[in-house]
VOPAGU-2260 file (C-alpha; in pm, 1 decimal, decimal comma):
REM VOPAGU-2260
SITE   aa  ch    i         X         Y         Z
SITE  UNK   A    0    -774,7     253,1   -1932,2
SITE  UNK   A    1    -902,8     600,6   -2007,9
SITE  UNK   A    2    -669,0     893,8   -2207,0
SITE  UNK   A    3    -817,0    1184,2   -2100,6
SITE  UNK   A    4    -830,0    1385,2   -1810,7
SITE  UNK   A    5   -1023,8    1039,1   -1652,4
SITE  UNK   A    6    -694,9     879,6   -1610,2
SITE  UNK   A    7    -643,4    1108,6   -1331,4
SITE  UNK   A    8    -988,4    1220,1   -1162,8
SITE  UNK   A    9   -1017,7     934,4    -889,9
SITE  UNK   A   10   -1434,1     854,0    -971,4
SITE  UNK   A   11   -1270,9     675,5   -1196,6
SITE  UNK   A   12   -1133,7     444,6   -1003,5
SITE  UNK   A   13   -1142,8      66,6   -1081,7
SITE  UNK   A   14   -1378,1      25,9    -743,4
SITE  UNK   A   15   -1661,5     292,8    -835,8
SITE  UNK   A   16   -1633,7     239,4   -1218,3
SITE  UNK   A   17   -1800,3     -92,7   -1081,4
SITE  UNK   A   18   -2110,7      40,3    -816,3
SITE  UNK   A   19   -2187,8     260,4   -1166,5
SITE  UNK   A   20   -2178,2    -108,4   -1343,2
SITE  UNK   A   21   -2581,5    -133,4   -1245,6
SITE  UNK   A   22   -2657,7     158,5   -1412,3
SITE  UNK   A   23   -2477,3     123,0   -1699,8
SITE  UNK   A   24   -2752,8    -223,4   -1759,0
SITE  UNK   A   25   -3065,2     -53,0   -1702,9
SITE  UNK   A   26   -2955,1     181,1   -1944,3
SITE  UNK   A   27   -2867,1     -95,5   -2206,1
SITE  UNK   A   28   -3168,9    -270,8   -2171,9
SITE  UNK   A   29   -3350,5      76,1   -2138,3
SITE  UNK   A   30   -3223,2     121,3   -2492,1
SITE  UNK   A   31   -3294,4    -226,7   -2598,2
SITE  UNK   A   32   -3671,7    -157,0   -2516,3
SITE  UNK   A   33   -3685,3     155,5   -2616,4
SITE  UNK   A   34   -3534,2     115,8   -2943,2
SITE  UNK   A   35   -3260,8     341,7   -2877,3
SITE  UNK   A   36   -2845,3     427,4   -2822,6
SITE  UNK   A   37   -2795,4     367,3   -2439,7
SITE  UNK   A   38   -2595,8     755,9   -2502,2
SITE  UNK   A   39   -2976,1     837,9   -2627,2
SITE  UNK   A   40   -3145,0     699,6   -2314,7
SITE  UNK   A   41   -2873,6     866,9   -2028,6
SITE  UNK   A   42   -2928,9    1198,5   -2263,5
SITE  UNK   A   43   -3315,8    1155,5   -2228,8
SITE  UNK   A   44   -3288,8    1074,2   -1884,4
SITE  UNK   A   45   -3018,2    1357,6   -1783,1
SITE  UNK   A   46   -3221,9    1623,6   -1976,0
SITE  UNK   A   47   -3470,7    1535,0   -1764,8
SITE  UNK   A   48   -3382,5    1641,4   -1499,3
SITE  UNK   A   49   -3449,7    2034,5   -1350,4
SITE  UNK   A   50   -3058,7    2026,8   -1177,0
SITE  UNK   A   51   -2863,9    1883,7   -1466,1
SITE  UNK   A   52   -2797,7    2095,4   -1761,1
SITE  UNK   A   53   -2606,0    1803,0   -1953,3
SITE  UNK   A   54   -2365,6    1883,1   -2224,5
SITE  UNK   A   55   -2330,2    1603,5   -2448,7
SITE  UNK   A   56   -1987,6    1650,0   -2720,7
SITE  UNK   A   57   -1986,8    1530,9   -3069,1
SITE  UNK   A   58   -1696,0    1431,5   -3224,5
SITE  UNK   A   59   -1762,5    1375,8   -3537,5
SITE  UNK   A   60   -2137,3    1452,8   -3783,5
SITE  UNK   A   61   -2286,2    1080,0   -3677,4
SITE  UNK   A   62   -2233,7    1155,7   -3297,2
SITE  UNK   A   63   -2443,5    1453,5   -3325,2
SITE  UNK   A   64   -2669,8    1254,5   -3470,7
SITE  UNK   A   65   -2674,8    1005,1   -3258,7
SITE  UNK   A   66   -2750,6    1365,2   -2957,1
SITE  UNK   A   67   -3031,4    1463,6   -3143,9
SITE  UNK   A   68   -3182,4    1121,5   -3118,6
SITE  UNK   A   69   -3222,6    1202,3   -2739,1
SITE  UNK   A   70   -3449,2    1407,5   -2790,1
SITE  UNK   A   71   -3847,2    1411,5   -2949,5
SITE  UNK   A   72   -3888,6    1100,3   -2678,8
SITE  UNK   A   73   -3952,2    1012,1   -2270,8
SITE  UNK   A   74   -3887,6     781,5   -2033,1
SITE  UNK   A   75   -4194,1     683,4   -1860,9
SITE  UNK   A   76   -4194,3     804,3   -1528,3
SITE  UNK   A   77   -4125,8     467,9   -1395,1
SITE  UNK   A   78   -3836,3     439,8   -1612,7
SITE  UNK   A   79   -3679,6     732,8   -1518,4
SITE  UNK   A   80   -3686,6     717,0   -1130,8
SITE  UNK   A   81   -3544,6     385,0   -1204,8
SITE  UNK   A   82   -3275,6     562,8   -1311,2
SITE  UNK   A   83   -3267,0     857,5   -1083,4
SITE  UNK   A   84   -3266,2     552,6    -785,9
SITE  UNK   A   85   -3006,5     332,9    -893,7
SITE  UNK   A   86   -2812,2     689,2    -976,8
SITE  UNK   A   87   -2823,2     815,3    -586,8
SITE  UNK   A   88   -2757,6     443,5    -505,9
SITE  UNK   A   89   -2427,2     427,6    -665,3
SITE  UNK   A   90   -2375,6     852,1    -496,0
SITE  UNK   A   91   -2437,3     718,7    -151,8
SITE  UNK   A   92   -2163,5     386,2    -235,3
SITE  UNK   A   93   -1843,2     598,7    -411,3
SITE  UNK   A   94   -1522,1     623,8    -259,3
SITE  UNK   A   95   -1461,7     914,7    -306,3
SITE  UNK   A   96   -1027,9    1037,5    -289,9
SITE  UNK   A   97    -854,5    1306,0    -170,3
SITE  UNK   A   98    -553,1    1481,3    -216,2
């Protein structure tokens, strides 16, 4: 269970998190293929999108170093498009709850 703002955010329901699983698995697969961490792959993917400005957080020096490892390399065009497609598919199926 989340112990932060996500606890009350309807986007983080179990149903929605289940929809994201294929994207998570692909990020993990790419991390292994590129010799990077899943966080580095995710940040690298997001930085390349002209409409997204990721703001990675770091609670420890190690996390800051890990975040920096998202730079200096690029996902292939095919890998970037696959993540983008998976993300789009999730966005079309996600369950939005309004109050």
